[in-house]
N, C-alpha and C positions, 0 to 999 in steps of 0.2 A: 437517572443516569444508568446507562447499561454497563455491563461488565467491561466491555471494550473501552468505553469512555473513561471509566474509573481507572483502568490500567494505563491508558494514555496520559491521564492527569498525573498519576503516580510517577510514571516514567519521566514526564516533563519536570516534575519537582526534583527528581533524582538528578537529572541532567543539569538543572539550574544550580543545584547544590554543588555538583562537581565543578561547574564553571566558576561559581563564586569562590570555591576553595582554591582553584587555580589562580584567581586574581588576588586572593588574600595571602597566599603562601607561594610567592614566585620563587623563593630560594629552595623550595622542596621539589621542584620539577626541573627537568633538563631544559636549559634555556633554548636549545635548538628545536626541541619538540613542542614546547609550550604554545607558540602561536598556532601551530597546526592543530594541536589538541583543542584549543579554544575555538578555532574555526569549525572543527568537526562537531563540537558540542553545540555551537550556535546553529549550524545547519540542521542538526537533528531536532533541536527545539523548534526551529522554523517549520520543519516538516510536520511536527505534531500540531502546530498552530493552524495549518492549512485545513480547511474543511474537506472532508472526504468527498471526492468527486464521484457523483453518481451518474455521470454521463454515459449513455449507451449501456446501461446495465439492465439485466433482466431478472425477474423473479425466478427462484428455483423451479425447474420443471417447464419453463416457458422457452420456446424456440422461436427464433426470428422467422418471419414469413418467407424471406428469400431462401433460407436454409431448408425450411420445410418443403417449399415448392421444388427446390433442386433435388431433394431426396425423393419426392414423389415422381418427378419426371424421370429420374434415373431408374427408379423401380419399375415404372411403366415400360421404359425402353428396353430394359434387360429381361423382362418376362418373355418367355417363349409362348407363342400362341399355338393352341392345338386346334387343328381343323379336322373335323371328322367327316 
């Protein structure tokens, strides 16, 4: 497990603990805020459960071909030619 995965697991446990506490102690929280707080906790727990999407990601130092070609064409077009 990487550090990020351990941190996410620890955060998930903390959020679940808070949610369980809210369910087991309903008289200790504001009744108007309690449903919103539980929804907020559930949504953040669900976000942590999602696998990290790696779609369209690049390794550090890598540039997409389109961006590289665009920069090369721009460089070529902006250069001044010297004719002697």
